[in-house]
N, C-alpha and C positions, 0 to 999 in steps of 0.2 A: 504494499499499499505506499510506498516511499515517501517519508515525510521530507519535504528537500528542509534542510539545516542552514539555520542564516548565524550570522553573529553580527553585532552580540545574539547570545542566546536569550529568548524569549521567555514571556511565562509560562508557568508550566500547563495553564489552561489556554494561553495561546495557541501553543502546539499541540496540546491535546486535540482543541476543537478545530483545528489546519487540517487534522490527517482525513488520508483518506480510508476507512475503514472496512474490511473483509467481512460481508456478512456473516455470521458465526455459524450460521449453517456449512456453507462454503468451508471457512478455515477447518472445521470440525472434520471432515469427511478427509480432509488431506491427511489427517491422522489416525484414519481408520474406524472412525465414529458415523453411525447410520443415522438417519431421519428417526426411526424407533428410539434410539437411542438418548433423543434430545429432548426436553421440556424447553420450549421456546418462550423468553420474556422479549418479544420484539424481534429488531434484527440483527441486534447486535449484542445480546445475552441473551444465557439459558442457561438452563440445569440439566447436569448429567446422570440420568436415571442407572442406579446405584444396580442394578441387574446387567448392565454390560459388564461386570467385572466376573459374570456366571459366565458371559458370550466369549471372553478373552482369556477364559484361565488357563488355556494353554500355552498363551502369548509370553517369553520370557518376559522379565522386570527389565528395565532400562536401568541405568547408572542412578545412585540416590546422593544426592549431595546436600550439605547441610551449611548455610551460610550465618555466623554470629558477627561478633565484633569484638574489640577492644571495651573498656569502662568509658563510655561516652562523655561529651559535653552535655550540657541542657539541650543543646541545639540537635544532637544525635549527629550519627558520620555518614547516614547514606546508607544503610545495611538493605533497606527496600531497592533504592536507586539501584544498589551494585546486582542485588537478585536478578533484579529485571535485566540490566546490563549483561550480565554474567551469560543468561539465557539469549541474548539477542546476537552476543560474543559467539555462543555456540552454534548461531544459524549463520554467522556469517564463515564458520569453518564447515557449512553442509551438514551439519548434524540435526535431527529433528530432538528439538528439545521443549520443554514446558516448564514454568515456575508456578510456586503455591505458595501463595501467602495469605494473611491474613485480613477479615472484613474488617475495615474498621469502624471504631463508633464514631457516630457523631456529634459526641461530647465534645473531644476533643477539636475533631473537625473546625466546630463552632467557635472555639475556644483560643488558646494561642499555638499551638502545633501545627495546626493545620489538616488537612488529606496526608493520604498513606500511600497514593500510588505510582510511589518513584517520583521523578522529576526530571526535567530536561529533557534529554531525547532518551530517557530509559525509563520511561512509563508503561501504565498497564491504561487501556483506553475501553470506552467511554469512561473519562476521571470522572464526570459529574455523576454519572450513574455508581461508580464504585465507591465514592464518597460519600453518597447520601444513604438511600432506602434499599438499592440495587435489587434484590429478587424478596424482601421483605422477610429475608430469616431473623434480624433482630428484634424486627417486631414480635416473631414465633415466639422467640426466647423470652421476651417480655411479658409476654402474656400466657404464656405457661407459667413462668414464675411469681406473677403476681396473682393466678388465679389458686396456687398453692397458699400463696400469705393471706388471701381473701378468706381461702379452706379452714387455714387455722387458727384465725381470730375468729370465725364463725363456730366453730368447734366449740372455744376456749368459751364463749356467751352462753352457746346454747346448753353446755352440761352445769355452766352455773346458774341459768335460769330456769333447768330441771331437777331441782334435787330430787335424790332418793329415787324412789321407784319409779319417778315420772318421767326419768329420763328414757328407761328400759321400755315403758307406755308408749312413747312421743317417736320411738326411732325404730319400733317393731315392723318389721315387714317380711314378706316369703323369703327373701336372701336373709334377713337377719329375726327369727323369730322370736328372740330372746332379745331383742333389741342391739344397739350397737354398744362395746363396750364404751365403758369410761376410761379416756386417756390420762385424766388429770393431770395435766400438762403446767409445769411451774413457770411462768412468765418471764423468771429471772435468768432461765437457761434457753430461752429462743434465740436461734443463730440467724433464721430466715426472714430478712428484711424485703420491702418492695423493691422493686429496680423502675428506674427511667433512663433512656439513651440521651441525656441531657447531662452537661455539667451543671449541676444545681447545690451549691453549698449550702444553704437554708436547708433543705431537705436530709442530712446528716443526723439530726439527730430531733425527733418530733415524739408526739403522743397520740395515742390512735384511741379510738373506742369513747368517747366524750360527749355526753348527752343520757339520754334515760339508758336504763337498761337492755332497752333492744337495738341501743347503736352500738353495739360493740363492748368491746372488754377493754376497757382503759388501763394502756400500758406503755412505758417507753419502746419506741421503735426507732424507725429510719429508713431511708433510700440507699440505695446503692446505686451504680451507675451498672447498664445493662451487661455491659461484657465481664462485670465481674461476677455474675452470676454462677452461680455453679450447672445451673442447667447450660451454659454456654459450653463451660468443661467438659459436659459429657458429650454435647454436639462435637466437639473436637476430638472427642478419646473411643466413640462408638467406632464399632468393628464390625465387618461379617463380609463374607463373598457374594453378597447380593442383599438387595431390597431387604427380603423378608429376616435373613438374619441380624443385619445392621438395625433392622426396627426393632427384631425381638432385642437385641443387645442394650437400645435404649430403653425400650419399655423397663427391662431388668433393671437399669442403672439409675432410671428416674426413681423408681420403687422403692431403691435402697437409700435414697436421699433423707438424712434425718436433719430435723428442723427443732429440735429441742428434745428435754427429758421431761419426765414424769416427775412425779413428786416423789417415788419410789425409786429414782433414779435409773429407769428403764429408757430406751432410745425411743422415741417418737420419729415415723418414718412416715411419708407422705402416702406411700400402701397404708399407714394405720389411720389416714386424716382419710382413704378413697381416691384423693385424686388422681394417682399414679397415671392411670390410663387417661384420663381426659387430657393429662398435660403431655401426655406421650400423642394423643391425637392431634393438639394441637402443633407438633412439633414433626408428624409424618411426613410433610415437605420440605421442612428446611433441612434434611438429612441429605438430599442429593446436592451433590457438591455445584457450586457456579462456574462456569468459565466465561471468560470476557479476551481480550487480546494483548498482545505487547503495540509498540509501534511499529515494529519491523514483523508482524504478523506471526506471533509464536502463541499458542494457547497458554491463557493464565488462567488457573484456578484459584478461586477467590470464595473461602470458606470456612467459619466460626473464625473469632476473634478473642479468645480467652487473654486478659492483660498478663505481661509476662512479670511483673514485680507481686501481684496478688494471686496469679493463678498460674497455670503452667506454659502461657506465652507461646503456643502453636499454632499454626492452620491443623484442619481436621486430618485425620488416618485415613478416611475414606477418598479424600480428594487426593493424596499421595498415592494411595494405591489403583487409580484409576489412572494417575500421569503416567506410573510407572508400567503399567500395561501400555502406552502410546506412545511414549517417548524412550530416545535413547537416553537422554541425560535428564533428569528430574531435580530440578535446585528449588528446595523449602527453606523459607526462612525461620529461623528462631529469635524470640525477642528478647532485645538488649543486649548485654554483653555473654560472655561463654560461661561467665559463672551462674547465670539466671539463665536464659532461655535453652540455652546449648545443654547443660546441665539436666535439663529437666525436659529437653527433648530426648537427652539421650536413657536418661533413669525413668521415666515416666511414659513418653508417648513411644519410644521404640521397645520398649516393655509391654506394651498394649497391644501392639502392630505386628510384633515379630518381623518387622525391617532391618535391614542393618544397612549402615551407610556408607559409601564409598570413600567418602573425601568433606573434609571440614575446610571453609573459607573463612577465613577469617578478617571481616574490614580494619583497617585503620586509617586515621589521619593524622597528618602534622599536626593540626590544628589540636588534636585529643593529647598527643604526645606531649607538645610544651604545654600544657596545661596539668597532666600529672608529673612534669618537671619542675614545675613549681611556677609557671606564668600565673597572670593575672586571673580575676573569674572572669567566666565568662557569663554573661547572663542574656538572655534571650533579648531580644528589640532593642539591644545596645550594640553601639558601634563595637568590630571588636578592637583591643588595645594591639598598639603597634607591634607587639611581639610577636603577635599571631600571623602579620602581614610581613615580615620583614626576617631575613635567614637570622636563624638565631641556632647553632647547632648544638649547643651547650644543654638548653631548654631539651631538644628533641632527643640527647643520648639520656639524660636524667630520666626523664620522662618516657623512654623506650623498656622501663623494668616493666611498667605494666603489660605491653605488648609481650614481652620475653614469660610473663605470669601467665598469660591468656594462652599463649603456645603450649605452654606446660601443662593447663588444666584440659586442653583438647589430647596432647599425647595420653594423657591418664586414660583414655577411651582407646586407644590403641588404634586410631584412623587416622590417615593422612592428612596433614594440615598445610595447605593455601594460603599466604598473607596479600590479599589486595588492599594496597594503599591506593584508597579514594581519593585522587590529586585533584589540589585547587589550584587554580591560577598563581596566588603568590607563594607556592612551594615552589622552591628553590632545586636545582638537580643534586645539589649535594644534601639538602638536606632528606630526599628520596633516596639516594645511594647509602647514607648512615641507616636508615632504616631498613632495607634491603639487608645491607651486611648482618646486622642486629639479629633480622629474623631467621637469617639464614642459620647463623649462628648459632642461634637456639633452635634447631631442630624443625625448622619450616622446609619444605621441599623446594619452595621458591616463594619469593615475593615481589610483584609485578603491582608496579602504576599502573589505573586506569585513570582513563576522562569520558568514560561513558556518559555523565551527565550532558558533557557538551559533542560529543562525539557520538550519541548511540552505542549499536553493538559492534562498530567498528574500532572506538575506544577501550574494548573489552577482548579484542579478539587474542591479547597476549595472554589475558588473566584466564582465557578460555581456554588455549593451548595449554596451558600449565594446568589446568583444573583434568584435562582430559588424560595428559601424563599421571596424574596423583590417581585417578580412577583407576587404573592399572597398574598401581602399586597393591601389595597383600594390605588388606585389613585385617587386624586381630581383635576385631570389635570384642569389647567387656563393660561390664555394667560397674557401678562404682562400689557399690554394696548391694549383701544379700538381702532378699527381703525378710527371711526369717530372725534379721538380727533386732533386738529389744530396739523402741523407736527412738529413745534417747542417744543409742548409738549409731543410729540411721543420720541422724544430725549432727552427730560428732563426727562423723567422718566426712560429713561435707563440709562442715565448719573449718575441719581444719586441713584436709587435702585440697578442697578448692580455696575455699576464701584464705586461707593463712591464716587462721585463729591458733592462739594455742589451746585453750579450750572454750568448753560451750557453761555458760550459766543460766540455769533453768529458772524463774522467779517459782514461789512457793505454788501458785495459781496454776502455772505451766504444768508443774511435776503433777496436781491432783486430776489434771484432764490427763495427761499423758498414762496413768494409772487407770484412768476410768474408760481411757479409749481399749488400752488393752484386756481388762476386763470384758469390757463388751465385744471383744472379737475383732477389733480393726487393727491390732498391732503388726499385721504382715501387708500392709499398703506402704507402697512408696510414699516419699518423703518430698514434700513441695514447699519450700521457702518462700518465705514473704519477705521482702527486704529490700533496701534499695537499691537503685540501680547506678548510681551516682560514684559507687566504691566499692571495690572489692569485700569491703568490710561492711558492718551495719552503718556506718557512721559517713555520711556522706563528705564530711569535708577529710577525711583521708585518702588523698589522692596515689598516685603510683602504685605502688605492690606491697601495703602494709602486712606486717607480720608482730606475731606473739601479742594480739589483743586476744581480750576474751569477747567471745560473742555471746550476747543475750538473748533468751528467750523469752517474753515476758506473757505470751498468750500461746495455746495450741488449741485448734479449731481440727476436724475432721470435716471432708468432701467425701462421704462414703461414697453417693453415687458415681462422681467423676472418678473414686479411686483412689484419692491420696491424702495422705494427714498434711496440714497446713499449718507450720509454725510461723508463728509472728515475731520478727525482730525488729524493735522499733515502733514508732508509730506509724500505722502504715492507714492512706486513706482508699478508702473502697467508693468513696463519691468526693472526684474532681470538684475544683471550683470555677468559676469565671474571673480572668484578669479585670483589670483599669478598662483598656480596648480590646476588648475580644474578636476575634477573625470574622464573626458575624457582621460586623458594622461594615464589611468591606461587600457582602455578599448580597448581589440583586438581580434582577432580572432585566437585562436593555431593550430598546424598543422594540426588538426582530424577536424578543421570546427567548433569548438565549440566557444562559446562565452567568455571571459574571463574578469576580471578585474571590472564589475559591482557588486554594494554591495548597 
């Protein structure tokens, strides 16, 4: 569809709107998808029906590449752009490639971060659809989640309002001749907030159920952003070899969700509330992965969007599985740095999928390395200090300790590592050469500068060549820990071997929660630590490669439906807020009906 490249590079939206898109039906056909495999949403986007996995079951899988990054600045280091650029670079080499990325939340899109479709000449299009409603999966997640929240509060109200034998009489039915059992939910143990896909800090702490006794059960509650929902994490981790298997797995997982505990200390699940089946019905179409396209005409799978610092931060298993049957090379992105999204990709997603990665691509920027070397604070919305736009080999060399540590983390899993240096116009040849030497000395197979933002696939051709070579290397993939280890030991292994901590300190509340989870039979689940993405440690001010610190766990939660234990290190907000000048102020419709202001 080629996009005509111009200099200076126009805005992301201008580039996206100037592209001549391939009808998604035609593009899908070049990958072996048939008309019956597609659920079309207009001309340029579709879902792929999961029964395609059955039809293609004898086709060998392509190579599986995960893209991660060093510890980023608050601006991000271009991981999504690199993932898309790499797929376009593989296309430049004549390979059939596909990218798998998360669907973004509309909260950050209208806040400060903006969209997540990549940027420059390495984008997924149509960009407006990608960043907004797409095919409605986020709305399905929100509806399913909030149905559960409504069921929970209604059950508590009705059990209170029908004391004694009146409850059994009121709930008697053919299915329940003796009435529904009392759940006796302890309101102080409820972990299930409501969700909305908007950044709205005013909803973090609310009171529900005010009014008379038929207006609800008064209690403190709150809202999370939709992508923090356990239903979203379940969508990303569902597995199966056809639609029926995947839907059954989803039904089982949704039925395992624990929303709180009874006064007797028994877990209360969505199955106990009788809402798990209806929640699954609301999600039955969202389970099929979405497809769009890159600016250079490769398939882009966009499916599920769990946050990486408060969930496992990876796109869906089923999208990866379909892509691997269609493409020679599949590039999937893991959120934030290797200490967060990549660790969870390996220890959570790969356990659930059974898939084995062939290579890791680690994205680094000179800007981020200078920050880790002691450069001035990087603040979104403000001009970068001169240290970041002028040559400074000393800052780069000091900050490269962070890059070395991330290479070491990736090598813990036995997978070959390629470093992608996402090059900015102000980076000098000497700075790039220094990073290349440090990276290869640390064990990376190659460290390749890329200019895919400005040059599209041609700017990632050398990176693609290095990745192809890496995929031919032996991969001795291994997990970091055994699931049968105690919860505290699994947390300690991640904290010491990945983050660089000396030890872990558990609060008394965390100790009690871990004991309760192990007694409830949840002790064999993998670990999904929620921590800052701005440091290898729990403290966002500790840059570089800190060592010897004590890693604090203040609280531990269980996402039993998704299938992981969720320890919290420090204060983690599950509902973001809006800045003083949010991005939505620039978004509008022009006189021709086109979207303007998205980025």
